[in-house]
C-alpha positions as CSV (number, residue, x, y, z in Angstrom):
1,M,269.4,125.2,143.7
2,P,270.1,121.5,144.3
3,Q,272.2,120.9,147.4
4,T,275.4,118.9,147.3
5,A,275.2,115.8,149.4
6,I,277.5,115.8,152.4
7,T,279.6,112.7,152.9
8,C,279.7,111.0,156.3
9,D,280.7,107.7,157.9
10,D,278.0,105.5,159.4
11,G,280.6,103.6,161.3
12,N,280.1,100.4,159.2
13,A,283.3,99.4,157.5
14,C,281.2,97.3,155.0
15,T,279.5,100.3,153.3
16,E,281.0,103.1,151.3
17,G,279.7,106.3,149.9
18,D,277.7,107.2,153.0
19,V,275.8,110.5,152.8
20,C,274.1,112.8,155.3
21,L,270.3,113.2,154.7
22,A,268.0,115.1,157.0
23,G,270.6,115.2,159.7
24,T,271.2,111.5,159.6
25,C,274.1,109.6,158.1
26,Q,272.7,107.1,155.6
27,A,274.6,103.9,154.7
28,G,275.9,103.8,151.1
29,K,276.4,100.8,148.9
30,P,277.9,97.6,150.2
31,K,281.6,97.4,150.0
32,V,283.1,95.1,147.4
33,C,285.8,92.9,148.9
34,D,286.9,90.7,145.9
35,D,290.7,90.7,145.8
36,G,290.7,88.8,142.5
37,N,292.2,85.6,144.0
38,T,290.0,82.6,143.5
39,C,291.9,80.9,146.4
40,T,290.5,83.3,149.0
41,Q,287.1,83.5,150.5
42,D,286.3,87.2,150.5
43,S,283.9,88.8,153.0
44,C,283.4,92.0,154.9
45,V,283.4,92.2,158.7
46,P,281.4,95.3,159.9
47,G,283.9,96.3,162.5
48,K,287.0,95.4,160.5
49,G,286.3,95.7,156.8
50,C,287.4,93.3,154.0
51,D,288.6,89.9,155.1
52,H,290.4,87.5,152.8
53,K,290.6,84.0,154.1
54,T,292.9,81.6,152.3
55,Q,291.1,78.5,151.1
56,A,292.5,75.1,152.1
57,D,295.0,73.4,149.8
58,G,293.2,71.3,147.2
59,A,290.1,73.4,147.0
60,A,288.8,73.8,143.5
61,C,289.4,77.2,141.9
62,G,288.6,76.6,138.2
63,P,288.4,73.8,135.6
64,A,290.9,71.1,136.7
65,K,292.5,73.7,139.0
66,A,293.2,73.6,142.7
67,C,294.5,75.9,145.5
68,A,298.0,75.4,146.9
69,N,299.4,77.9,149.5
70,G,296.7,80.4,148.4
71,V,297.6,80.2,144.7
72,C,295.3,78.7,142.0
73,S,297.2,76.3,139.8
74,G,296.7,73.4,137.4
75,G,294.2,73.3,134.5
76,I,295.2,73.6,130.8
77,G,297.8,76.2,131.6
78,A,299.7,73.8,133.8
79,G,300.2,71.4,130.9
80,V,298.3,68.7,129.0
81,S,299.3,65.2,128.1
82,H,296.9,64.5,125.2
83,I,294.7,66.5,122.8
84,A,291.9,65.9,120.5
85,A,289.8,68.0,118.0
86,A,286.6,67.6,116.1
87,T,284.5,69.8,113.8
88,Y,283.8,72.6,116.3
89,L,285.2,71.0,119.4
90,S,288.5,70.6,121.3
91,C,289.5,68.4,124.3
92,A,292.7,67.9,126.4
93,I,293.8,65.8,129.3
94,A,295.3,67.8,132.2
95,S,298.8,66.5,133.0
96,T,298.6,66.9,136.8
97,S,295.3,65.2,137.4
98,G,294.4,63.2,134.3
99,Q,291.1,65.1,134.2
100,V,289.5,65.6,130.8
101,L,288.6,69.1,129.7
102,C,286.6,70.0,126.6
103,W,285.3,73.3,125.0
104,G,283.5,74.5,121.9
105,D,280.2,73.3,120.4
106,D,277.9,71.7,123.0
107,K,274.8,71.2,120.8
108,E,274.5,67.5,121.8
109,G,276.4,67.6,125.2
110,Q,279.7,66.7,123.5
111,V,281.6,69.0,125.8
112,G,280.6,66.7,128.7
113,A,279.8,69.4,131.2
114,G,276.4,68.0,132.0
115,S,274.3,70.2,129.7
116,S,273.0,69.9,126.1
117,D,271.2,73.2,125.6
118,G,272.5,73.9,122.2
119,K,275.0,76.4,123.4
120,W,278.8,76.4,123.4
121,F,281.7,76.9,125.8
122,T,284.6,79.3,125.0
123,T,286.8,78.1,127.8
124,P,287.8,74.6,129.0
125,Q,285.2,72.7,131.0
126,V,285.8,69.6,133.2
127,V,284.2,66.5,131.8
128,G,282.3,64.8,134.6
129,T,284.4,63.3,137.4
130,L,286.8,61.6,135.0
131,S,290.4,61.3,136.2
132,G,293.5,59.2,135.3
133,A,292.7,59.6,131.6
134,T,295.3,58.6,129.0
135,Q,293.6,59.3,125.8
136,V,290.6,61.2,124.4
137,D,289.1,61.4,120.9
138,C,286.0,63.0,119.4
139,G,283.7,62.9,116.5
140,E,281.5,65.7,115.4
141,Y,279.0,65.3,118.2
142,H,280.4,62.8,120.7
143,C,283.7,62.0,122.5
144,C,285.2,59.1,124.4
145,A,288.1,58.9,126.9
146,A,290.2,55.9,128.1
147,T,290.9,56.2,131.8
148,A,292.3,54.2,134.7
149,K,288.8,53.0,135.5
150,G,287.9,52.1,131.9
151,L,286.3,53.7,128.8
152,F,283.8,56.5,129.1
153,C,281.8,58.3,126.3
154,W,279.4,61.2,126.1
155,G,277.4,63.4,123.7
156,Y,275.0,62.5,120.8
157,N,273.7,59.0,121.1
158,Q,271.1,58.5,118.4
159,Y,272.9,55.4,117.1
160,A,274.3,54.2,120.5
161,Q,277.7,55.5,119.6
162,V,278.0,56.6,123.2
163,T,276.4,53.9,125.2
164,A,277.4,51.0,122.9
165,D,274.2,49.1,124.0
166,G,272.5,48.9,120.6
167,Q,269.7,51.1,121.7
168,A,269.1,54.5,120.1
169,G,268.8,57.1,122.8
170,K,269.0,60.7,123.8
171,A,272.2,62.7,124.2
172,K,274.4,61.9,127.2
173,P,275.9,65.2,128.4
174,S,277.8,63.4,131.1
175,P,280.2,60.5,130.7
176,V,278.8,56.9,130.8
177,Q,281.0,53.9,131.1
178,V,281.4,51.6,128.1
179,L,282.6,48.0,128.8
180,V,285.0,47.8,125.9
181,P,288.8,47.6,126.6
182,A,290.7,50.5,125.0
183,V,294.2,51.7,124.7
184,Q,293.5,53.7,121.6
185,L,290.3,55.5,120.4
186,A,289.1,56.3,116.9
187,I,285.8,58.3,116.9
188,G,283.9,58.9,113.7
189,Q,280.9,61.1,113.0
190,Y,278.2,58.7,114.3
191,H,280.3,55.7,115.3
192,S,283.1,54.8,117.7
193,C,286.0,52.3,117.6
194,A,288.6,51.2,120.2
195,R,291.7,49.1,120.0
196,D,292.9,47.0,123.0
197,T,296.4,46.0,124.0
198,G,296.3,42.9,121.9
199,G,295.4,44.8,118.7
200,A,291.7,43.8,118.6
201,V,289.5,46.5,117.3
202,Q,285.8,46.9,118.2
203,C,283.4,49.4,116.6
204,W,279.8,50.4,117.5
205,G,277.1,52.9,116.5
206,L,276.0,53.7,113.0
207,G,277.2,51.2,110.4
208,S,275.0,51.9,107.4
209,T,277.9,52.5,105.0
210,G,280.2,49.8,106.5
211,Q,282.0,52.1,108.9
212,L,281.9,49.4,111.6
213,G,283.9,47.0,109.4
214,S,281.8,44.0,110.2
215,G,279.6,43.6,107.2
216,G,277.3,46.6,107.7
217,N,274.0,47.0,109.4
218,P,270.7,48.5,108.2
219,V,270.4,52.2,107.6
220,G,269.8,54.1,110.8
221,Q,270.2,51.1,113.1
222,A,272.3,51.3,116.2
223,A,274.9,48.5,116.7
224,K,276.5,47.0,119.7
225,P,280.3,46.6,119.6
226,V,281.5,44.3,116.8
227,Q,285.1,43.0,116.5
228,L,287.1,43.2,113.3
229,T,288.6,40.0,112.1
230,Q,292.1,41.6,111.7
231,K,294.2,43.0,114.4
232,A,295.7,46.5,114.2
233,K,298.7,48.4,115.4
234,E,296.9,51.7,115.0
235,V,293.4,52.8,113.9
236,D,291.8,56.2,113.0
237,C,288.4,57.2,111.7
238,G,287.0,59.9,109.5
239,N,283.4,60.9,109.2
240,T,282.0,57.7,107.8
241,Y,285.1,55.4,107.4
242,C,288.1,54.1,109.2
243,C,291.6,53.0,108.4
244,A,294.0,50.8,110.3
245,V,297.7,49.8,110.2
246,L,297.7,46.0,110.4
247,A,300.2,43.7,111.9
248,D,302.1,43.3,108.6
249,A,302.4,47.1,108.3
250,T,299.9,47.4,105.4
251,V,296.9,49.7,105.7
252,A,293.3,48.5,105.4
253,C,290.2,50.8,105.3
254,W,286.5,50.3,105.5
255,G,283.2,52.3,105.2
256,Y,282.1,55.0,102.8
257,N,284.4,55.6,99.7
258,G,282.6,58.5,97.9
259,S,285.8,60.6,97.8
260,G,288.3,57.7,97.5
261,Q,289.1,57.8,101.2
262,L,289.5,54.0,101.4
263,G,292.4,54.1,98.9
264,L,291.0,51.3,96.7
265,G,292.1,53.0,93.5
266,M,288.5,53.6,92.4
267,T,285.2,55.1,93.6
268,G,281.5,54.4,92.7
269,G,279.8,51.2,91.8
270,S,281.1,48.2,93.7
271,A,283.7,50.5,95.3
272,A,281.2,53.1,96.7
273,E,281.7,51.5,100.1
274,S,283.3,48.6,101.8
275,L,281.6,46.7,104.6
276,V,284.8,45.0,105.6
277,P,288.5,46.2,105.7
278,K,290.2,46.3,102.3
279,P,293.8,47.0,101.5
280,A,294.7,50.6,100.7
281,K,296.4,50.2,97.3
282,G,300.2,50.2,97.4
283,V,300.6,51.2,101.1
284,T,303.2,49.1,102.8
285,A,305.7,49.6,105.6
286,A,303.2,51.8,107.4
287,K,303.6,52.7,111.1
288,G,300.9,55.4,111.5
289,I,297.6,56.5,110.1
290,A,295.7,59.8,110.1
291,A,292.1,60.0,108.9
292,G,290.5,63.3,108.1
293,A,286.9,63.9,107.2
294,E,287.2,62.4,103.7
295,H,290.9,61.9,103.2
296,A,293.6,59.8,104.9
297,C,297.4,59.7,105.1
298,A,299.8,57.0,106.2
299,L,303.1,57.6,107.9
300,L,305.7,55.1,106.6
301,E,308.8,53.7,108.1
302,G,311.6,56.0,107.2
303,G,309.5,59.1,107.5
304,N,307.7,59.3,104.1
305,V,303.9,59.9,103.8
306,M,301.3,58.6,101.4
307,C,297.8,60.3,101.2
308,W,294.5,59.6,99.3
309,G,290.9,60.7,99.2
310,A,289.2,64.1,98.9
311,N,291.6,66.6,97.4
312,N,289.3,69.6,96.7
313,Y,291.5,71.8,99.0
314,G,294.8,70.1,98.3
315,Q,294.5,68.2,101.6
316,T,296.3,65.1,100.2
317,G,299.3,67.2,99.3
318,L,299.3,65.6,95.9
319,Q,299.0,67.4,92.6
320,G,295.9,66.0,90.8
321,P,292.1,66.0,90.7
322,S,289.7,66.7,93.5
323,T,289.4,63.0,94.2
324,M,292.6,60.9,94.7
325,A,291.4,57.3,94.9
326,T,294.9,55.8,94.7
327,P,297.4,56.5,97.5
328,G,300.3,58.6,96.4
329,K,303.6,59.6,98.1
330,I,304.2,63.3,98.9
331,T,307.7,63.4,97.4
332,T,308.6,66.8,99.0
333,L,307.9,65.5,102.5
334,T,310.5,63.4,104.4
335,S,311.6,62.7,107.9
336,V,308.1,62.9,109.3
337,T,307.6,61.8,112.9
338,H,303.9,62.7,113.5
339,L,300.9,63.2,111.3
340,A,297.3,64.5,111.7
341,A,294.4,65.1,109.5
342,G,291.3,67.4,109.9
343,G,288.2,68.5,108.0
344,A,290.1,69.3,104.8
345,H,293.7,70.1,106.0
346,T,296.7,68.0,107.1
347,C,299.7,68.7,109.2
348,A,303.0,66.9,109.9
349,L,306.0,67.2,112.2
350,A,309.2,66.7,110.1
351,G,312.8,67.6,110.7
352,G,312.0,69.9,113.5
353,K,309.4,71.8,111.5
354,L,305.7,72.0,111.5
355,L,304.3,71.7,108.0
356,C,300.6,72.0,107.0
357,W,298.6,72.0,103.8
358,G,295.0,71.9,102.5
359,D,292.1,74.2,103.4
360,N,293.3,77.5,104.8
361,G,290.1,79.5,104.7
362,K,290.3,80.2,108.4
363,L,294.1,80.2,108.5
364,Q,294.0,76.8,110.2
365,A,296.8,75.4,108.1
366,V,299.4,78.3,107.7
367,P,298.3,81.4,109.6
368,T,300.8,83.7,107.8
369,S,299.5,82.6,104.3
370,K,296.9,84.6,102.4
371,S,296.0,81.5,100.3
372,L,292.6,79.9,100.8
373,Y,294.0,76.5,100.2
374,I,297.6,75.2,100.1
375,T,298.3,72.3,97.8
376,A,301.8,71.3,99.1
377,P,303.3,71.1,102.6
378,A,304.2,74.6,103.8
379,E,306.1,75.5,106.9
380,V,304.3,77.1,109.8
381,S,306.4,79.7,111.6
382,G,306.4,79.8,115.4
383,D,307.1,77.1,118.0
384,A,308.0,74.0,116.1
385,D,309.1,72.0,119.2
386,L,305.9,69.9,119.2
387,V,305.0,66.3,120.0
388,Q,301.3,66.0,119.1
389,L,298.8,67.6,116.6
390,A,295.0,67.5,116.6
391,L,293.0,69.0,113.7
392,G,289.4,69.9,113.7
393,G,287.0,71.1,111.0
394,Q,288.8,74.4,110.5
395,H,291.1,74.7,113.6
396,T,294.4,73.2,114.7
397,L,295.8,72.3,118.1
398,A,299.4,71.5,118.9
399,R,301.1,70.2,122.1
400,T,304.7,71.0,123.2
401,P,307.0,68.6,125.1
402,T,306.2,70.6,128.3
403,G,302.5,70.3,127.8
404,K,301.8,73.8,126.5
405,L,298.7,73.8,124.3
406,L,298.6,76.0,121.2
407,A,295.6,76.7,118.9
408,W,294.8,78.6,115.8
409,G,292.1,78.9,113.0
410,A,288.3,79.0,113.3
411,N,286.7,79.9,116.6
412,N,283.1,80.5,115.8
413,L,281.9,78.2,118.6
414,G,284.7,78.8,121.0
415,Q,286.8,75.8,119.8
416,L,290.1,77.6,120.5
417,G,289.3,77.9,124.2
418,D,290.5,81.5,124.6
419,G,287.2,82.9,126.0
420,T,286.1,84.4,122.7
421,T,284.4,83.4,119.4
422,K,286.9,85.4,117.3
423,D,289.0,83.5,114.8
424,A,292.7,83.4,115.5
425,K,295.0,84.8,112.8
426,V,298.0,84.0,115.0
427,I,299.0,81.0,117.1
428,L,297.5,81.3,120.6
429,Q,298.3,79.5,123.9
430,V,295.3,78.0,125.6
431,Q,295.3,78.8,129.3
């Protein structure tokens, strides 16, 4: 019959499960001393056992996190000051440090964590050594951030949309500095734009459908920064077009117009694209602009909203055909203070409420609705005390006054930052 092993103690406090074999006490497996605190250095002293030495204040203990009195703090959970979302990507600026954190699809290094291996990140990653950031914005495969030390970009660079040097190049998985002044960023699919304090707008990257606003450039050619002839109060870009609120409070758009996203009142023929900014028909008294993938909305003085462009999911909030080339006012929407547009959905903050409409296939518009698309603004239940929204392809981010970050919708590439790739049917808090 097999004999039962006799336990013993070999005198070493750093082993456990010691057993007696052939009259000798044999050491068991090494003792695990992890106390679960990232702000302690765990080790085992043979004559003493587990030892947990508190790390010095300021020691890194996670993405944008640092130790203080033995406790790990900071990061996303400590609050964010600005947020951005793209197709399968999310970014935020940590309030305490001004560091930029991104998560989600990293196919072209757009997370900025130094790799471009075609994988993805399900939790926030620190972007390079950036600090003092005030704004971040992303296109499908690249991002840029305005910091105290200037403008930095990273990710896909086939059309020099990252480096702004006019030279097609490989992806840049770590931030590179771009010598363009920027207080506001507007990043498209393969192009980038920045507005300076004086309202001048410069764009660079791919301009084959006029999305640089300077008269176009040959198909596939990378372009250095070019400056628009008109100054802007605000600018935003969709996939292959941009719109801006001009000094006279009108809106001008440029680039591809296949879905009426320029608001010219027509598509096709001579209106298929515009190489220079053209007025969005009937839009006046504008103070804000939100550009989705192929639709756009303007926030007007007084809190009204006008939208135009692709409407196949009801993302313009207007009752009509799948293409709305002429801007129209959403009559049921008033008192709006903030507006954001995504792949095919739109959200607004109005009268203390969060309202969303458009594509709801991943519950990115209204999580409690069973409708695949919502054609008119509908209230989103939950925390409506919000100050900023950022909409991706099929996910939504929201920031509260205290810097809390909320997320819901699609999560197939980790774009919600909760450590999983499971879509969220309820509103989550990103930690």
